[in-house]
C-alpha positions as CSV (number, residue, x, y, z in Angstrom):
1,M,-113.3,119.7,68.0
2,K,-111.4,119.8,65.2
3,Q,-110.7,116.1,63.5
4,C,-107.9,114.9,61.6
5,V,-109.2,113.1,58.6
6,E,-107.6,111.0,55.7
7,P,-106.8,113.6,52.9
8,L,-108.6,113.2,49.3
9,P,-105.7,111.5,47.0
10,G,-103.3,113.2,45.9
11,M,-103.9,116.7,48.3
12,C,-101.7,115.2,51.9
13,G,-99.3,118.1,51.4
14,R,-97.8,120.9,53.4
15,N,-99.9,122.9,51.1
16,H,-103.1,121.3,51.5
17,L,-105.7,123.1,53.5
18,H,-107.4,122.1,56.9
19,K,-111.1,120.8,55.7
20,F,-112.6,122.9,58.7
21,D,-111.0,126.0,58.4
22,R,-108.9,127.4,55.3
23,R,-107.5,130.0,57.3
24,M,-105.8,128.3,59.9
25,P,-102.0,127.8,59.8
26,E,-101.3,124.3,57.6
27,P,-101.4,121.5,60.6
28,E,-97.9,120.3,61.0
29,Y,-98.5,116.4,59.7
30,G,-95.9,113.7,60.8
31,R,-96.4,110.1,60.9
32,E,-99.2,110.0,63.4
33,C,-101.1,111.8,59.9
34,E,-100.4,109.0,57.4
35,R,-102.0,106.1,57.6
36,Q,-101.4,103.1,59.9
37,P,-100.7,99.7,58.8
38,D,-103.4,97.5,60.0
39,Q,-101.5,94.9,62.7
40,T,-103.2,92.2,61.6
41,N,-101.9,92.8,58.1
42,S,-99.1,93.3,59.5
43,S,-98.6,90.2,61.1
44,Q,-100.1,88.1,58.3
45,E,-97.8,90.3,56.3
46,R,-94.9,88.8,58.5
47,F,-96.4,85.2,57.9
48,S,-96.2,85.1,54.6
49,N,-92.9,86.7,53.9
50,A,-91.6,83.7,56.3
51,D,-93.5,81.3,55.0
52,F,-92.1,82.5,50.9
53,R,-88.9,82.4,52.4
54,N,-88.7,79.8,54.0
55,S,-90.7,78.0,50.6
56,L,-88.0,79.3,48.7
57,L,-85.4,77.4,51.6
58,W,-87.4,73.8,50.7
59,L,-87.0,74.4,47.2
60,S,-83.3,75.4,47.1
61,R,-82.4,72.2,48.7
62,R,-84.8,70.3,47.0
63,L,-83.1,71.4,43.8
64,E,-79.9,70.7,45.4
65,L,-81.3,66.8,46.3
66,H,-82.5,66.6,42.7
67,Q,-79.2,67.7,41.3
68,E,-77.1,64.7,43.5
69,H,-79.3,62.2,43.2
70,D,-78.6,62.9,39.3
71,L,-74.9,62.7,39.5
72,K,-75.4,59.4,41.6
73,V,-77.3,58.4,38.7
74,E,-74.8,59.5,36.3
75,F,-71.9,58.0,38.4
76,S,-74.1,54.8,38.8
77,F,-74.7,54.9,34.5
78,N,-71.6,55.8,34.0
79,R,-69.8,52.8,36.0
80,F,-72.3,50.5,34.5
81,S,-71.3,51.5,31.0
82,A,-68.2,50.7,31.7
83,R,-68.4,47.4,33.4
84,L,-70.8,47.1,30.2
85,R,-68.0,47.6,27.7
86,Y,-65.2,45.9,29.6
87,V,-67.3,42.8,29.5
88,M,-68.2,42.9,25.7
89,Q,-64.7,43.4,25.8
90,S,-63.8,40.4,27.3
91,V,-66.2,37.9,25.7
92,P,-64.0,37.1,22.8
93,S,-61.2,36.1,25.1
94,M,-63.7,34.5,27.9
95,K,-65.3,32.3,25.0
96,A,-61.5,30.5,23.8
97,F,-61.2,30.4,27.0
98,F,-64.3,27.9,28.2
99,M,-63.6,26.5,25.0
100,R,-60.6,25.4,25.8
101,V,-61.3,24.4,29.2
102,S,-64.2,22.2,27.6
103,L,-62.2,20.2,25.1
104,L,-59.4,19.6,28.3
105,A,-62.6,18.4,29.6
106,A,-63.8,16.4,27.0
107,A,-60.4,14.9,26.5
108,G,-60.4,13.8,30.2
109,L,-63.2,12.3,30.3
110,G,-62.7,10.9,26.9
111,L,-59.4,9.5,28.3
112,A,-61.4,7.8,31.6
113,L,-63.6,6.0,29.9
114,S,-61.7,4.7,26.8
115,A,-59.0,3.8,29.3
116,P,-59.8,0.0,30.8
117,F,-61.3,-0.8,27.0
118,A,-57.6,0.1,25.7
119,A,-56.0,-2.4,27.8
120,Q,-58.8,-4.5,27.3
121,A,-58.2,-4.2,23.8
122,A,-54.4,-4.4,24.6
123,T,-54.2,-8.2,24.2
124,A,-50.4,-9.0,23.5
125,P,-49.3,-12.8,22.7
126,A,-47.3,-15.3,24.5
127,P,-44.2,-14.3,25.2
128,H,-41.0,-17.1,23.8
129,L,-39.6,-18.5,26.7
130,S,-36.1,-19.6,26.8
131,E,-36.7,-22.0,30.1
132,T,-38.2,-25.5,29.0
133,S,-39.3,-26.6,32.3
134,A,-39.9,-25.3,35.7
135,P,-39.4,-26.3,39.0
136,P,-42.8,-27.3,40.4
137,V,-44.4,-25.0,43.8
138,A,-45.1,-27.4,46.8
139,A,-47.8,-25.1,48.0
140,P,-49.7,-23.2,45.6
141,Y,-53.3,-23.3,46.8
142,P,-54.9,-20.9,50.0
143,D,-56.9,-22.4,52.4
144,T,-60.5,-23.8,50.4
145,S,-62.1,-21.2,52.9
146,V,-60.9,-17.8,50.6
147,A,-61.8,-19.1,47.5
148,Q,-65.1,-17.1,47.8
149,A,-64.1,-13.6,48.1
150,Q,-61.2,-14.3,46.0
151,V,-62.9,-14.8,43.4
152,K,-65.0,-11.3,43.8
153,D,-62.3,-9.2,44.8
154,A,-60.7,-10.8,41.5
155,F,-63.3,-9.5,38.9
156,A,-63.5,-6.4,41.2
157,L,-59.9,-5.8,40.2
158,A,-60.3,-6.9,36.5
159,A,-63.4,-4.1,36.1
160,K,-60.9,-1.5,37.0
161,T,-57.8,-2.4,35.0
162,G,-60.2,-4.4,32.0
163,R,-58.3,-7.1,32.0
164,K,-59.4,-10.9,32.0
165,V,-59.7,-13.2,35.4
166,L,-58.0,-17.4,35.3
167,I,-59.7,-19.0,37.6
168,D,-57.0,-22.3,38.6
169,F,-58.8,-24.6,40.4
170,G,-56.4,-27.3,41.7
171,G,-55.7,-28.6,44.9
172,N,-52.2,-28.7,47.1
173,W,-52.0,-32.4,46.9
174,C,-51.7,-32.8,42.8
175,P,-48.0,-32.6,40.8
176,D,-49.8,-31.2,37.5
177,C,-50.8,-28.2,39.5
178,K,-47.7,-28.2,41.4
179,M,-46.3,-27.8,37.7
180,L,-48.4,-25.2,36.3
181,S,-47.9,-22.9,39.3
182,G,-43.8,-23.4,38.6
183,I,-45.3,-22.4,34.8
184,F,-46.4,-19.3,35.7
185,A,-44.0,-18.3,37.8
186,L,-41.0,-18.2,35.7
187,P,-40.1,-14.5,34.7
188,D,-41.2,-13.6,31.6
189,A,-44.7,-16.2,31.6
190,K,-45.3,-14.1,35.1
191,A,-44.9,-10.5,33.4
192,W,-47.0,-11.4,30.8
193,L,-49.5,-13.0,32.4
194,D,-50.0,-11.0,35.2
195,S,-50.2,-8.1,32.4
196,Q,-53.3,-10.1,30.4
197,F,-55.1,-11.4,33.5
198,V,-56.0,-11.2,37.2
199,I,-54.7,-14.6,38.3
200,V,-56.9,-16.8,41.0
201,P,-56.1,-20.4,42.6
202,V,-59.2,-21.6,44.0
203,N,-58.7,-24.6,46.4
204,V,-61.4,-27.3,45.7
205,G,-60.0,-29.5,48.5
206,R,-60.1,-32.9,47.2
207,I,-62.3,-32.2,44.6
208,N,-65.0,-31.9,46.2
209,T,-65.5,-28.2,48.1
210,N,-65.9,-24.4,45.3
211,L,-67.0,-27.1,42.6
212,D,-69.8,-23.9,42.0
213,L,-67.5,-21.2,41.3
214,A,-66.6,-23.6,38.1
215,E,-70.7,-24.4,37.1
216,K,-71.5,-21.1,37.1
217,Y,-69.3,-21.1,33.8
218,G,-71.1,-24.1,33.0
219,V,-67.8,-26.2,34.1
220,T,-68.2,-29.6,35.8
221,I,-65.0,-29.9,37.6
222,K,-63.9,-33.6,37.7
223,A,-60.1,-33.7,37.2
224,V,-57.5,-30.9,38.0
225,P,-55.6,-28.7,37.1
226,T,-59.0,-27.0,35.3
227,V,-58.2,-23.1,34.5
228,I,-60.7,-20.8,33.0
229,I,-60.3,-18.0,31.8
230,V,-63.0,-15.3,32.5
231,T,-63.7,-11.7,30.9
232,P,-64.4,-9.1,33.5
233,D,-68.7,-9.1,32.2
234,G,-68.6,-12.8,33.6
235,H,-68.1,-14.1,30.0
236,A,-65.8,-17.5,29.5
237,L,-63.3,-17.9,26.7
238,N,-62.2,-21.2,27.3
239,G,-65.7,-23.6,28.2
240,D,-64.5,-25.8,25.7
241,G,-60.9,-26.6,27.2
242,S,-60.9,-25.7,30.8
243,K,-59.1,-29.7,31.0
244,A,-56.4,-29.2,28.1
245,L,-53.9,-28.3,30.7
246,G,-55.0,-31.1,33.5
247,N,-51.5,-32.8,31.8
248,A,-49.2,-29.8,32.6
249,R,-46.4,-32.0,34.2
250,S,-45.7,-33.3,29.9
251,M,-46.4,-29.8,29.1
252,S,-43.2,-27.2,27.9
253,P,-43.2,-24.1,29.4
254,Q,-44.1,-22.3,26.4
255,A,-47.3,-25.4,25.2
256,V,-49.1,-23.7,28.2
257,L,-48.5,-20.5,27.4
258,D,-49.4,-20.8,24.1
259,L,-52.5,-22.5,24.7
260,I,-53.5,-20.5,26.7
261,S,-52.7,-17.1,24.6
262,E,-54.9,-18.5,21.7
263,W,-58.0,-18.7,24.6
264,N,-56.8,-14.9,25.1
265,S,-57.3,-13.8,21.9
266,R,-60.9,-15.5,21.9
267,G,-62.0,-11.3,23.8
């Protein structure tokens, strides 16, 4: 039996004679004489090629993703740079704006803080009255039970407006008290008094009630009317002359206001 063996290297061809019989005609060499590829190697070769293609596809996709990421990073960086340039360009105008706002706020705060002191400092002299007398008021004092609340409210209002408190102690039975209230009610006198004081008429009955309100300022009431001028912080300005208006019926309206103006100038 003749065998078909692998020809020597470089000797496979139609001019090559069979190994056992050189006289035999040259065999027909077809695909059966060619080396058949090993099946295992073929499958591994195909598997490797598929892996290689997949690797190429994966690498290509990763490159695309990196490019997209780089583009996004570049876009974000460009946007940040643009915003930073805008802010840097806006800094002078923003600084000027905040400086203006701060100055306005400081000015407003200064006015708010100085308003009470300015009102208190604006002590005006008594006006010149044309009236030489005044009609008495029939019942100038409220009930004795409201005196404490009246004084408390008066000091609260004085603290807000920067005015002083004028406490008028008296009774509705007293002729001088009625005359003093009549002078306070004259138009020019009332306008000046209201601009300088918060006036509180305190009913002391028959000089037997609400006396502690005067004693708080070192004044003992023995006769009425008794007038005490007190600053918003509780300092009495005329403790030495609180009884000077006790003869209001014999005083002119101008003399009454001049005396009160002199007390007012002390504080």
